[in-house]
PDB file with one MODEL, atoms N, CA, C and O in Angstrom:
MODEL        1
ATOM      1  N   MET A   1      18.411  -0.503 -10.084  1.00  0.00           N
ATOM      2  CA  MET A   1      19.622  -1.431 -10.245  1.00  0.00           C
ATOM      3  C   MET A   1      20.564  -2.474  -9.792  1.00  0.00           C
ATOM      4  O   MET A   1      21.106  -3.439 -10.333  1.00  0.00           O
ATOM      5  N   LEU A   2      20.573  -1.948  -8.615  1.00  0.00           N
ATOM      6  CA  LEU A   2      20.762  -3.054  -7.180  1.00  0.00           C
ATOM      7  C   LEU A   2      20.729  -4.531  -7.471  1.00  0.00           C
ATOM      8  O   LEU A   2      21.437  -5.523  -7.644  1.00  0.00           O
ATOM      9  N   MET A   3      19.177  -3.982  -7.412  1.00  0.00           N
ATOM     10  CA  MET A   3      17.537  -5.515  -6.711  1.00  0.00           C
ATOM     11  C   MET A   3      18.192  -6.445  -8.055  1.00  0.00           C
ATOM     12  O   MET A   3      19.030  -7.274  -7.702  1.00  0.00           O
ATOM     13  N   PRO A   4      18.007  -6.408  -8.977  1.00  0.00           N
ATOM     14  CA  PRO A   4      18.594  -6.883  -9.939  1.00  0.00           C
ATOM     15  C   PRO A   4      19.867  -8.205  -9.811  1.00  0.00           C
ATOM     16  O   PRO A   4      19.932  -9.423  -9.974  1.00  0.00           O
ATOM     17  N   VAL A   5      20.460  -7.455  -9.550  1.00  0.00           N
ATOM     18  CA  VAL A   5      22.156  -7.549  -9.656  1.00  0.00           C
ATOM     19  C   VAL A   5      21.788  -8.838  -8.421  1.00  0.00           C
ATOM     20  O   VAL A   5      21.611 -10.037  -8.637  1.00  0.00           O
ATOM     21  N   ALA A   6      21.745  -7.966  -6.860  1.00  0.00           N
ATOM     22  CA  ALA A   6      21.576  -8.993  -5.878  1.00  0.00           C
ATOM     23  C   ALA A   6      20.841 -10.425  -6.268  1.00  0.00           C
ATOM     24  O   ALA A   6      21.038 -11.338  -5.466  1.00  0.00           O
ATOM     25  N   LEU A   7      20.009 -10.713  -7.425  1.00  0.00           N
ATOM     26  CA  LEU A   7      19.140 -11.503  -7.490  1.00  0.00           C
ATOM     27  C   LEU A   7      19.368 -12.797  -8.385  1.00  0.00           C
ATOM     28  O   LEU A   7      18.876 -13.925  -8.380  1.00  0.00           O
ATOM     29  N   TYR A   8      20.522 -12.019  -9.313  1.00  0.00           N
ATOM     30  CA  TYR A   8      21.136 -12.408 -10.075  1.00  0.00           C
ATOM     31  C   TYR A   8      22.234 -13.348  -9.210  1.00  0.00           C
ATOM     32  O   TYR A   8      22.980 -13.984  -9.955  1.00  0.00           O
ATOM     33  N   LEU A   9      22.336 -13.436  -8.579  1.00  0.00           N
ATOM     34  CA  LEU A   9      23.995 -13.629  -7.634  1.00  0.00           C
ATOM     35  C   LEU A   9      23.062 -14.409  -6.878  1.00  0.00           C
ATOM     36  O   LEU A   9      23.112 -15.613  -7.128  1.00  0.00           O
ATOM     37  N   VAL A  10      22.271 -14.071  -6.069  1.00  0.00           N
ATOM     38  CA  VAL A  10      21.613 -15.057  -5.415  1.00  0.00           C
ATOM     39  C   VAL A  10      20.864 -16.282  -6.370  1.00  0.00           C
ATOM     40  O   VAL A  10      20.510 -17.266  -5.721  1.00  0.00           O
ATOM     41  N   ALA A  11      20.680 -16.303  -7.370  1.00  0.00           N
ATOM     42  CA  ALA A  11      20.775 -17.549  -8.500  1.00  0.00           C
ATOM     43  C   ALA A  11      21.710 -17.699  -9.307  1.00  0.00           C
ATOM     44  O   ALA A  11      21.213 -17.869 -10.420  1.00  0.00           O
ATOM     45  N   VAL A  12      22.613 -17.722  -9.339  1.00  0.00           N
ATOM     46  CA  VAL A  12      24.128 -17.699  -9.961  1.00  0.00           C
ATOM     47  C   VAL A  12      24.669 -19.184  -8.569  1.00  0.00           C
ATOM     48  O   VAL A  12      24.950 -20.379  -8.657  1.00  0.00           O
ATOM     49  N   ASN A  13      24.558 -18.105  -7.361  1.00  0.00           N
ATOM     50  CA  ASN A  13      24.928 -19.072  -6.533  1.00  0.00           C
ATOM     51  C   ASN A  13      24.394 -20.200  -5.774  1.00  0.00           C
ATOM     52  O   ASN A  13      24.983 -20.859  -4.918  1.00  0.00           O
ATOM     53  N   LEU A  14      23.195 -20.334  -6.205  1.00  0.00           N
ATOM     54  CA  LEU A  14      22.201 -21.345  -5.861  1.00  0.00           C
ATOM     55  C   LEU A  14      22.532 -22.097  -6.423  1.00  0.00           C
ATOM     56  O   LEU A  14      23.361 -22.900  -5.995  1.00  0.00           O
ATOM     57  N   TRP A  15      22.010 -22.156  -7.651  1.00  0.00           N
ATOM     58  CA  TRP A  15      22.583 -22.867  -8.839  1.00  0.00           C
ATOM     59  C   TRP A  15      23.917 -23.439  -8.703  1.00  0.00           C
ATOM     60  O   TRP A  15      23.801 -24.663  -8.770  1.00  0.00           O
ATOM     61  N   THR A  16      24.824 -23.181  -8.582  1.00  0.00           N
ATOM     62  CA  THR A  16      26.416 -22.988  -8.233  1.00  0.00           C
ATOM     63  C   THR A  16      25.952 -24.395  -7.025  1.00  0.00           C
ATOM     64  O   THR A  16      25.892 -25.593  -7.305  1.00  0.00           O
ATOM     65  N   LEU A  17      25.782 -23.989  -6.189  1.00  0.00           N
ATOM     66  CA  LEU A  17      25.267 -24.967  -5.052  1.00  0.00           C
ATOM     67  C   LEU A  17      25.257 -26.454  -5.369  1.00  0.00           C
ATOM     68  O   LEU A  17      25.888 -27.429  -4.960  1.00  0.00           O
ATOM     69  N   ALA A  18      24.398 -26.268  -6.161  1.00  0.00           N
ATOM     70  CA  ALA A  18      23.670 -27.434  -6.280  1.00  0.00           C
ATOM     71  C   ALA A  18      23.860 -28.397  -7.766  1.00  0.00           C
ATOM     72  O   ALA A  18      23.428 -29.421  -8.296  1.00  0.00           O
ATOM     73  N   ALA A  19      24.944 -27.130  -8.022  1.00  0.00           N
ATOM     74  CA  ALA A  19      25.776 -28.024  -9.793  1.00  0.00           C
ATOM     75  C   ALA A  19      26.840 -28.924  -8.189  1.00  0.00           C
ATOM     76  O   ALA A  19      26.514 -29.940  -7.576  1.00  0.00           O
ATOM     77  N   PHE A  20      27.579 -28.396  -8.062  1.00  0.00           N
ATOM     78  CA  PHE A  20      28.208 -29.070  -6.505  1.00  0.00           C
ATOM     79  C   PHE A  20      27.713 -30.271  -6.024  1.00  0.00           C
ATOM     80  O   PHE A  20      28.422 -31.275  -6.095  1.00  0.00           O
ATOM     81  N   ARG A  21      26.322 -30.328  -5.424  1.00  0.00           N
ATOM     82  CA  ARG A  21      26.122 -31.127  -5.341  1.00  0.00           C
ATOM     83  C   ARG A  21      25.972 -32.677  -6.032  1.00  0.00           C
ATOM     84  O   ARG A  21      26.657 -33.679  -5.832  1.00  0.00           O
ATOM     85  N   HIS A  22      24.776 -32.465  -6.944  1.00  0.00           N
ATOM     86  CA  HIS A  22      25.126 -32.766  -8.312  1.00  0.00           C
ATOM     87  C   HIS A  22      26.151 -33.473  -8.121  1.00  0.00           C
ATOM     88  O   HIS A  22      26.099 -34.499  -7.443  1.00  0.00           O
ATOM     89  N   ASP A  23      27.210 -33.053  -8.670  1.00  0.00           N
ATOM     90  CA  ASP A  23      28.435 -34.149  -8.962  1.00  0.00           C
ATOM     91  C   ASP A  23      29.196 -34.809  -8.157  1.00  0.00           C
ATOM     92  O   ASP A  23      30.232 -35.374  -8.509  1.00  0.00           O
ATOM     93  N   LYS A  24      28.421 -34.777  -6.203  1.00  0.00           N
ATOM     94  CA  LYS A  24      28.722 -35.338  -5.610  1.00  0.00           C
ATOM     95  C   LYS A  24      28.610 -35.744  -5.973  1.00  0.00           C
ATOM     96  O   LYS A  24      29.331 -35.910  -6.957  1.00  0.00           O
ATOM     97  N   ARG A  25      27.612 -36.462  -5.741  1.00  0.00           N
ATOM     98  CA  ARG A  25      26.370 -37.243  -5.993  1.00  0.00           C
ATOM     99  C   ARG A  25      26.800 -37.926  -6.873  1.00  0.00           C
ATOM    100  O   ARG A  25      26.907 -39.039  -6.359  1.00  0.00           O
ATOM    101  N   GLN A  26      27.222 -38.001  -8.203  1.00  0.00           N
ATOM    102  CA  GLN A  26      27.291 -38.397  -9.386  1.00  0.00           C
ATOM    103  C   GLN A  26      28.872 -39.123  -8.887  1.00  0.00           C
ATOM    104  O   GLN A  26      29.193 -40.277  -9.170  1.00  0.00           O
ATOM    105  N   ALA A  27      29.591 -38.311  -8.225  1.00  0.00           N
ATOM    106  CA  ALA A  27      30.724 -39.556  -7.890  1.00  0.00           C
ATOM    107  C   ALA A  27      30.410 -40.106  -7.456  1.00  0.00           C
ATOM    108  O   ALA A  27      30.362 -41.096  -8.187  1.00  0.00           O
ATOM    109  N   VAL A  28      29.806 -40.472  -6.013  1.00  0.00           N
ATOM    110  CA  VAL A  28      29.808 -41.637  -5.300  1.00  0.00           C
ATOM    111  C   VAL A  28      28.979 -42.577  -5.941  1.00  0.00           C
ATOM    112  O   VAL A  28      29.194 -43.787  -5.862  1.00  0.00           O
ATOM    113  N   ALA A  29      28.025 -42.075  -6.583  1.00  0.00           N
ATOM    114  CA  ALA A  29      27.175 -43.130  -7.991  1.00  0.00           C
ATOM    115  C   ALA A  29      28.514 -43.778  -9.038  1.00  0.00           C
ATOM    116  O   ALA A  29      28.827 -44.954  -9.225  1.00  0.00           O
ATOM    117  N   GLY A  30      28.904 -42.968  -9.399  1.00  0.00           N
ATOM    118  CA  GLY A  30      29.785 -43.439 -10.592  1.00  0.00           C
ATOM    119  C   GLY A  30      29.570 -43.301 -11.521  1.00  0.00           C
ATOM    120  O   GLY A  30      29.913 -44.076 -12.413  1.00  0.00           O
ATOM    121  N   HIS A  31      28.924 -42.269 -11.688  1.00  0.00           N
ATOM    122  CA  HIS A  31      27.896 -41.693 -12.646  1.00  0.00           C
ATOM    123  C   HIS A  31      28.873 -40.668 -13.873  1.00  0.00           C
ATOM    124  O   HIS A  31      30.016 -40.579 -13.424  1.00  0.00           O
ATOM    125  N   ARG A  32      28.773 -40.055 -14.966  1.00  0.00           N
ATOM    126  CA  ARG A  32      28.915 -39.243 -15.632  1.00  0.00           C
ATOM    127  C   ARG A  32      28.277 -38.379 -14.888  1.00  0.00           C
ATOM    128  O   ARG A  32      27.144 -38.341 -14.408  1.00  0.00           O
ATOM    129  N   ARG A  33      29.776 -37.249 -14.858  1.00  0.00           N
ATOM    130  CA  ARG A  33      30.055 -36.326 -13.709  1.00  0.00           C
ATOM    131  C   ARG A  33      29.949 -34.241 -14.476  1.00  0.00           C
ATOM    132  O   ARG A  33      30.481 -34.145 -15.582  1.00  0.00           O
ATOM    133  N   ILE A  34      29.500 -33.229 -14.053  1.00  0.00           N
ATOM    134  CA  ILE A  34      29.978 -32.482 -14.192  1.00  0.00           C
ATOM    135  C   ILE A  34      31.881 -32.159 -14.539  1.00  0.00           C
ATOM    136  O   ILE A  34      32.867 -32.524 -13.899  1.00  0.00           O
ATOM    137  N   ALA A  35      31.750 -31.261 -15.934  1.00  0.00           N
ATOM    138  CA  ALA A  35      33.222 -30.992 -16.640  1.00  0.00           C
ATOM    139  C   ALA A  35      33.221 -29.948 -15.105  1.00  0.00           C
ATOM    140  O   ALA A  35      32.367 -29.271 -14.533  1.00  0.00           O
ATOM    141  N   GLU A  36      34.926 -30.329 -14.822  1.00  0.00           N
ATOM    142  CA  GLU A  36      35.165 -29.245 -14.453  1.00  0.00           C
ATOM    143  C   GLU A  36      35.419 -27.232 -14.689  1.00  0.00           C
ATOM    144  O   GLU A  36      35.446 -26.236 -13.966  1.00  0.00           O
ATOM    145  N   ARG A  37      35.525 -27.496 -15.847  1.00  0.00           N
ATOM    146  CA  ARG A  37      35.702 -26.409 -16.413  1.00  0.00           C
ATOM    147  C   ARG A  37      33.872 -25.720 -16.313  1.00  0.00           C
ATOM    148  O   ARG A  37      33.539 -24.537 -16.375  1.00  0.00           O
ATOM    149  N   ASP A  38      33.203 -26.626 -16.189  1.00  0.00           N
ATOM    150  CA  ASP A  38      31.716 -25.710 -16.412  1.00  0.00           C
ATOM    151  C   ASP A  38      31.488 -25.971 -14.697  1.00  0.00           C
ATOM    152  O   ASP A  38      30.271 -26.039 -14.530  1.00  0.00           O
ATOM    153  N   LEU A  39      32.045 -26.103 -13.670  1.00  0.00           N
ATOM    154  CA  LEU A  39      32.116 -25.289 -12.407  1.00  0.00           C
ATOM    155  C   LEU A  39      33.065 -24.461 -12.501  1.00  0.00           C
ATOM    156  O   LEU A  39      32.633 -23.328 -12.292  1.00  0.00           O
ATOM    157  N   LEU A  40      34.033 -24.474 -12.691  1.00  0.00           N
ATOM    158  CA  LEU A  40      34.525 -22.880 -12.856  1.00  0.00           C
ATOM    159  C   LEU A  40      33.766 -22.309 -13.387  1.00  0.00           C
ATOM    160  O   LEU A  40      33.237 -21.622 -12.514  1.00  0.00           O
ATOM    161  N   LEU A  41      33.082 -22.004 -14.767  1.00  0.00           N
ATOM    162  CA  LEU A  41      32.723 -21.081 -15.029  1.00  0.00           C
ATOM    163  C   LEU A  41      31.623 -20.826 -14.593  1.00  0.00           C
ATOM    164  O   LEU A  41      30.889 -20.047 -15.201  1.00  0.00           O
ATOM    165  N   LEU A  42      31.270 -21.385 -13.507  1.00  0.00           N
ATOM    166  CA  LEU A  42      29.271 -20.995 -13.402  1.00  0.00           C
ATOM    167  C   LEU A  42      30.093 -20.036 -12.007  1.00  0.00           C
ATOM    168  O   LEU A  42      29.625 -18.909 -11.847  1.00  0.00           O
ATOM    169  N   ALA A  43      31.437 -20.518 -10.895  1.00  0.00           N
ATOM    170  CA  ALA A  43      32.160 -19.446 -10.523  1.00  0.00           C
ATOM    171  C   ALA A  43      32.166 -18.520 -10.861  1.00  0.00           C
ATOM    172  O   ALA A  43      31.583 -17.585 -10.311  1.00  0.00           O
ATOM    173  N   ALA A  44      33.060 -18.425 -12.251  1.00  0.00           N
ATOM    174  CA  ALA A  44      33.341 -16.768 -12.401  1.00  0.00           C
ATOM    175  C   ALA A  44      31.977 -16.582 -13.421  1.00  0.00           C
ATOM    176  O   ALA A  44      32.098 -15.891 -14.433  1.00  0.00           O
ATOM    177  N   ILE A  45      31.163 -16.992 -13.218  1.00  0.00           N
ATOM    178  CA  ILE A  45      29.733 -15.934 -13.434  1.00  0.00           C
ATOM    179  C   ILE A  45      29.048 -15.211 -12.969  1.00  0.00           C
ATOM    180  O   ILE A  45      28.061 -14.608 -13.392  1.00  0.00           O
ATOM    181  N   GLY A  46      30.119 -15.259 -11.004  1.00  0.00           N
ATOM    182  CA  GLY A  46      29.124 -15.108 -10.355  1.00  0.00           C
ATOM    183  C   GLY A  46      28.813 -15.965  -8.878  1.00  0.00           C
ATOM    184  O   GLY A  46      28.203 -15.545  -7.895  1.00  0.00           O
ATOM    185  N   GLY A  47      29.451 -17.305  -9.085  1.00  0.00           N
ATOM    186  CA  GLY A  47      29.188 -17.963  -8.174  1.00  0.00           C
ATOM    187  C   GLY A  47      30.115 -18.498  -7.527  1.00  0.00           C
ATOM    188  O   GLY A  47      29.917 -19.600  -7.016  1.00  0.00           O
ATOM    189  N   SER A  48      30.754 -18.162  -7.458  1.00  0.00           N
ATOM    190  CA  SER A  48      31.975 -18.578  -6.024  1.00  0.00           C
ATOM    191  C   SER A  48      31.763 -18.651  -4.683  1.00  0.00           C
ATOM    192  O   SER A  48      32.267 -19.519  -3.971  1.00  0.00           O
ATOM    193  N   PRO A  49      30.989 -17.719  -4.271  1.00  0.00           N
ATOM    194  CA  PRO A  49      30.831 -18.107  -2.997  1.00  0.00           C
ATOM    195  C   PRO A  49      29.964 -19.659  -3.432  1.00  0.00           C
ATOM    196  O   PRO A  49      30.327 -20.736  -2.960  1.00  0.00           O
ATOM    197  N   GLY A  50      29.213 -19.574  -4.047  1.00  0.00           N
ATOM    198  CA  GLY A  50      27.986 -21.425  -4.122  1.00  0.00           C
ATOM    199  C   GLY A  50      29.406 -22.161  -4.075  1.00  0.00           C
ATOM    200  O   GLY A  50      29.827 -23.116  -3.423  1.00  0.00           O
ATOM    201  N   ALA A  51      29.850 -21.491  -4.839  1.00  0.00           N
ATOM    202  CA  ALA A  51      31.616 -22.747  -4.999  1.00  0.00           C
ATOM    203  C   ALA A  51      32.352 -23.567  -3.847  1.00  0.00           C
ATOM    204  O   ALA A  51      32.741 -24.709  -3.602  1.00  0.00           O
ATOM    205  N   PHE A  52      32.302 -22.120  -3.211  1.00  0.00           N
ATOM    206  CA  PHE A  52      33.420 -22.593  -2.218  1.00  0.00           C
ATOM    207  C   PHE A  52      32.620 -22.693  -0.969  1.00  0.00           C
ATOM    208  O   PHE A  52      33.290 -22.680   0.063  1.00  0.00           O
ATOM    209  N   ALA A  53      30.546 -22.849  -0.760  1.00  0.00           N
ATOM    210  CA  ALA A  53      30.369 -23.346  -0.218  1.00  0.00           C
ATOM    211  C   ALA A  53      29.154 -24.800  -0.245  1.00  0.00           C
ATOM    212  O   ALA A  53      28.197 -25.163   0.440  1.00  0.00           O
ATOM    213  N   GLY A  54      29.840 -25.260  -1.387  1.00  0.00           N
ATOM    214  CA  GLY A  54      29.403 -26.473  -2.051  1.00  0.00           C
ATOM    215  C   GLY A  54      30.508 -27.219  -1.608  1.00  0.00           C
ATOM    216  O   GLY A  54      30.325 -28.130  -0.801  1.00  0.00           O
ATOM    217  N   ARG A  55      31.904 -26.888  -2.130  1.00  0.00           N
ATOM    218  CA  ARG A  55      33.356 -27.517  -1.910  1.00  0.00           C
ATOM    219  C   ARG A  55      33.071 -28.284  -0.287  1.00  0.00           C
ATOM    220  O   ARG A  55      33.176 -29.491  -0.070  1.00  0.00           O
ATOM    221  N   HIS A  56      32.565 -26.873   1.071  1.00  0.00           N
ATOM    222  CA  HIS A  56      32.458 -26.917   2.497  1.00  0.00           C
ATOM    223  C   HIS A  56      31.668 -28.160   2.684  1.00  0.00           C
ATOM    224  O   HIS A  56      32.052 -29.237   3.140  1.00  0.00           O
ATOM    225  N   ALA A  57      30.199 -27.728   2.139  1.00  0.00           N
ATOM    226  CA  ALA A  57      29.102 -28.353   2.239  1.00  0.00           C
ATOM    227  C   ALA A  57      28.972 -30.216   2.244  1.00  0.00           C
ATOM    228  O   ALA A  57      28.498 -31.026   3.041  1.00  0.00           O
ATOM    229  N   PHE A  58      29.743 -30.333   0.760  1.00  0.00           N
ATOM    230  CA  PHE A  58      29.767 -31.712   0.238  1.00  0.00           C
ATOM    231  C   PHE A  58      31.112 -32.247   0.011  1.00  0.00           C
ATOM    232  O   PHE A  58      31.332 -33.078  -0.871  1.00  0.00           O
ATOM    233  N   ARG A  59      31.984 -31.801   0.766  1.00  0.00           N
ATOM    234  CA  ARG A  59      33.101 -32.601   0.875  1.00  0.00           C
ATOM    235  C   ARG A  59      34.059 -32.313  -0.457  1.00  0.00           C
ATOM    236  O   ARG A  59      35.285 -32.375  -0.369  1.00  0.00           O
ATOM    237  N   HIS A  60      33.363 -31.986  -1.720  1.00  0.00           N
ATOM    238  CA  HIS A  60      33.828 -32.041  -2.934  1.00  0.00           C
ATOM    239  C   HIS A  60      34.804 -31.277  -3.810  1.00  0.00           C
ATOM    240  O   HIS A  60      34.400 -30.189  -4.220  1.00  0.00           O
ATOM    241  N   LYS A  61      36.309 -31.759  -4.246  1.00  0.00           N
ATOM    242  CA  LYS A  61      36.546 -30.384  -4.900  1.00  0.00           C
ATOM    243  C   LYS A  61      37.668 -29.741  -3.801  1.00  0.00           C
ATOM    244  O   LYS A  61      37.964 -28.570  -4.038  1.00  0.00           O
ATOM    245  N   THR A  62      38.215 -30.256  -2.828  1.00  0.00           N
ATOM    246  CA  THR A  62      38.556 -29.682  -1.581  1.00  0.00           C
ATOM    247  C   THR A  62      40.179 -29.856  -1.661  1.00  0.00           C
ATOM    248  O   THR A  62      40.946 -29.175  -0.980  1.00  0.00           O
ATOM    249  N   ARG A  63      40.598 -30.862  -2.587  1.00  0.00           N
ATOM    250  CA  ARG A  63      41.911 -31.687  -3.286  1.00  0.00           C
ATOM    251  C   ARG A  63      42.818 -31.045  -4.470  1.00  0.00           C
ATOM    252  O   ARG A  63      43.958 -30.650  -4.715  1.00  0.00           O
ATOM    253  N   LYS A  64      41.434 -31.227  -5.077  1.00  0.00           N
ATOM    254  CA  LYS A  64      41.549 -31.032  -6.919  1.00  0.00           C
ATOM    255  C   LYS A  64      42.151 -30.564  -7.010  1.00  0.00           C
ATOM    256  O   LYS A  64      41.743 -29.704  -6.229  1.00  0.00           O
ATOM    257  N   GLU A  65      43.380 -30.051  -7.464  1.00  0.00           N
ATOM    258  CA  GLU A  65      44.694 -29.525  -8.571  1.00  0.00           C
ATOM    259  C   GLU A  65      44.783 -29.705  -9.654  1.00  0.00           C
ATOM    260  O   GLU A  65      44.957 -30.880  -9.975  1.00  0.00           O
ATOM    261  N   PRO A  66      44.709 -28.579 -10.852  1.00  0.00           N
ATOM    262  CA  PRO A  66      44.308 -26.988 -10.632  1.00  0.00           C
ATOM    263  C   PRO A  66      43.442 -26.816  -9.766  1.00  0.00           C
ATOM    264  O   PRO A  66      43.737 -26.109  -8.802  1.00  0.00           O
ATOM    265  N   PHE A  67      42.214 -27.367  -9.846  1.00  0.00           N
ATOM    266  CA  PHE A  67      41.003 -26.987  -9.960  1.00  0.00           C
ATOM    267  C   PHE A  67      40.736 -26.186  -8.570  1.00  0.00           C
ATOM    268  O   PHE A  67      39.829 -25.378  -8.770  1.00  0.00           O
ATOM    269  N   SER A  68      41.266 -26.121  -7.067  1.00  0.00           N
ATOM    270  CA  SER A  68      41.631 -24.777  -6.201  1.00  0.00           C
ATOM    271  C   SER A  68      42.226 -23.870  -6.393  1.00  0.00           C
ATOM    272  O   SER A  68      41.927 -22.766  -5.939  1.00  0.00           O
ATOM    273  N   THR A  69      42.975 -24.048  -6.936  1.00  0.00           N
ATOM    274  CA  THR A  69      43.972 -22.602  -7.557  1.00  0.00           C
ATOM    275  C   THR A  69      42.770 -22.124  -8.720  1.00  0.00           C
ATOM    276  O   THR A  69      42.266 -21.010  -8.866  1.00  0.00           O
ATOM    277  N   LEU A  70      42.620 -22.877  -9.169  1.00  0.00           N
ATOM    278  CA  LEU A  70      42.096 -21.209 -10.061  1.00  0.00           C
ATOM    279  C   LEU A  70      40.181 -21.114  -8.955  1.00  0.00           C
ATOM    280  O   LEU A  70      39.886 -20.011  -8.495  1.00  0.00           O
ATOM    281  N   LEU A  71      39.586 -21.837  -8.812  1.00  0.00           N
ATOM    282  CA  LEU A  71      38.672 -21.296  -7.892  1.00  0.00           C
ATOM    283  C   LEU A  71      39.449 -19.896  -7.168  1.00  0.00           C
ATOM    284  O   LEU A  71      39.069 -18.727  -7.104  1.00  0.00           O
ATOM    285  N   GLN A  72      40.627 -20.535  -6.693  1.00  0.00           N
ATOM    286  CA  GLN A  72      40.595 -19.454  -5.684  1.00  0.00           C
ATOM    287  C   GLN A  72      41.230 -17.932  -6.243  1.00  0.00           C
ATOM    288  O   GLN A  72      41.509 -16.862  -5.701  1.00  0.00           O
ATOM    289  N   LEU A  73      41.289 -18.512  -7.727  1.00  0.00           N
ATOM    290  CA  LEU A  73      41.755 -16.841  -8.751  1.00  0.00           C
ATOM    291  C   LEU A  73      40.938 -16.452  -9.329  1.00  0.00           C
ATOM    292  O   LEU A  73      41.091 -15.370  -9.895  1.00  0.00           O
ATOM    293  N   ILE A  74      39.714 -17.162  -9.442  1.00  0.00           N
ATOM    294  CA  ILE A  74      38.569 -16.441  -9.761  1.00  0.00           C
ATOM    295  C   ILE A  74      38.109 -15.648  -8.374  1.00  0.00           C
ATOM    296  O   ILE A  74      37.651 -14.507  -8.439  1.00  0.00           O
ATOM    297  N   ALA A  75      38.310 -16.519  -6.818  1.00  0.00           N
ATOM    298  CA  ALA A  75      37.726 -15.304  -6.092  1.00  0.00           C
ATOM    299  C   ALA A  75      38.344 -14.028  -5.934  1.00  0.00           C
ATOM    300  O   ALA A  75      37.993 -12.848  -5.962  1.00  0.00           O
ATOM    301  N   ALA A  76      39.499 -14.751  -5.742  1.00  0.00           N
ATOM    302  CA  ALA A  76      40.113 -13.500  -6.081  1.00  0.00           C
ATOM    303  C   ALA A  76      40.214 -12.022  -6.857  1.00  0.00           C
ATOM    304  O   ALA A  76      40.557 -10.942  -6.375  1.00  0.00           O
ATOM    305  N   VAL A  77      39.770 -12.359  -8.314  1.00  0.00           N
ATOM    306  CA  VAL A  77      39.802 -11.432  -9.510  1.00  0.00           C
ATOM    307  C   VAL A  77      38.104 -10.725  -8.856  1.00  0.00           C
ATOM    308  O   VAL A  77      37.819  -9.529  -8.907  1.00  0.00           O
ATOM    309  N   GLN A  78      37.682 -11.232  -8.591  1.00  0.00           N
ATOM    310  CA  GLN A  78      36.276 -11.036  -8.400  1.00  0.00           C
ATOM    311  C   GLN A  78      36.508  -9.921  -6.963  1.00  0.00           C
ATOM    312  O   GLN A  78      36.593  -8.708  -7.158  1.00  0.00           O
ATOM    313  N   VAL A  79      36.570 -10.351  -5.930  1.00  0.00           N
ATOM    314  CA  VAL A  79      36.685  -8.775  -5.263  1.00  0.00           C
ATOM    315  C   VAL A  79      37.701  -8.533  -5.638  1.00  0.00           C
ATOM    316  O   VAL A  79      37.119  -7.875  -6.500  1.00  0.00           O
ATOM    317  N   GLY A  80      39.064  -8.352  -5.946  1.00  0.00           N
ATOM    318  CA  GLY A  80      39.260  -7.145  -7.008  1.00  0.00           C
ATOM    319  C   GLY A  80      38.597  -6.074  -7.388  1.00  0.00           C
ATOM    320  O   GLY A  80      38.601  -4.876  -7.106  1.00  0.00           O
ATOM    321  N   LEU A  81      37.690  -7.192  -8.506  1.00  0.00           N
ATOM    322  CA  LEU A  81      36.584  -6.616  -9.039  1.00  0.00           C
ATOM    323  C   LEU A  81      35.214  -5.364  -7.843  1.00  0.00           C
ATOM    324  O   LEU A  81      34.879  -4.181  -7.779  1.00  0.00           O
ATOM    325  N   ALA A  82      35.061  -6.023  -7.502  1.00  0.00           N
ATOM    326  CA  ALA A  82      34.340  -5.883  -6.316  1.00  0.00           C
ATOM    327  C   ALA A  82      34.660  -4.276  -5.244  1.00  0.00           C
ATOM    328  O   ALA A  82      33.870  -3.520  -4.678  1.00  0.00           O
ATOM    329  N   ALA A  83      35.930  -4.278  -5.330  1.00  0.00           N
ATOM    330  CA  ALA A  83      36.088  -3.351  -4.201  1.00  0.00           C
ATOM    331  C   ALA A  83      36.862  -2.277  -5.651  1.00  0.00           C
ATOM    332  O   ALA A  83      37.274  -1.282  -5.055  1.00  0.00           O
ATOM    333  N   GLY A  84      37.169  -2.108  -7.062  1.00  0.00           N
ATOM    334  CA  GLY A  84      37.147  -1.381  -7.327  1.00  0.00           C
ATOM    335  C   GLY A  84      36.053  -0.830  -8.284  1.00  0.00           C
ATOM    336  O   GLY A  84      36.075  -0.146  -9.307  1.00  0.00           O
ATOM    337  N   LEU A  85      35.123  -1.390  -7.553  1.00  0.00           N
ATOM    338  CA  LEU A  85      33.618  -1.015  -8.547  1.00  0.00           C
ATOM    339  C   LEU A  85      33.119  -0.212  -7.264  1.00  0.00           C
ATOM    340  O   LEU A  85      32.277   0.671  -7.432  1.00  0.00           O
ATOM    341  N   LEU A  86      33.576  -0.468  -6.067  1.00  0.00           N
ATOM    342  CA  LEU A  86      32.967   0.194  -4.844  1.00  0.00           C
ATOM    343  C   LEU A  86      33.771   1.725  -4.634  1.00  0.00           C
ATOM    344  O   LEU A  86      33.191   2.661  -4.084  1.00  0.00           O
ATOM    345  N   VAL A  87      35.254   1.839  -5.177  1.00  0.00           N
ATOM    346  CA  VAL A  87      36.158   3.090  -4.819  1.00  0.00           C
ATOM    347  C   VAL A  87      35.694   3.804  -6.334  1.00  0.00           C
ATOM    348  O   VAL A  87      36.175   4.886  -6.672  1.00  0.00           O
ATOM    349  N   LEU A  88      34.805   3.139  -7.106  1.00  0.00           N
ATOM    350  CA  LEU A  88      34.079   4.184  -8.276  1.00  0.00           C
ATOM    351  C   LEU A  88      32.902   4.613  -7.552  1.00  0.00           C
ATOM    352  O   LEU A  88      32.754   5.764  -7.140  1.00  0.00           O
ATOM    353  N   VAL A  89      32.142   3.759  -7.417  1.00  0.00           N
ATOM    354  CA  VAL A  89      30.750   4.968  -6.520  1.00  0.00           C
ATOM    355  C   VAL A  89      30.795   5.418  -5.645  1.00  0.00           C
ATOM    356  O   VAL A  89      29.856   6.115  -5.260  1.00  0.00           O
TER     357      VAL A  89
ENDMDL
END
């Protein structure tokens, strides 16, 4: 059971990182962007580490509010859920 969850998390974080990279390139080129809600959705479905990595690696969405606060809130909830699961196991 642990292996499929790990594979899912790797996949969703790579997808999220790629989305941040693509959005940054689109922003620089002045083209159509990925909606912030879609980037936050990727973070919410498990891609928050990829989102933080993408923000750092591509210097993208680092000062954008309320995006930054919402991303931190998503990550905090995920950490809380993970801690709760560890206590139950």
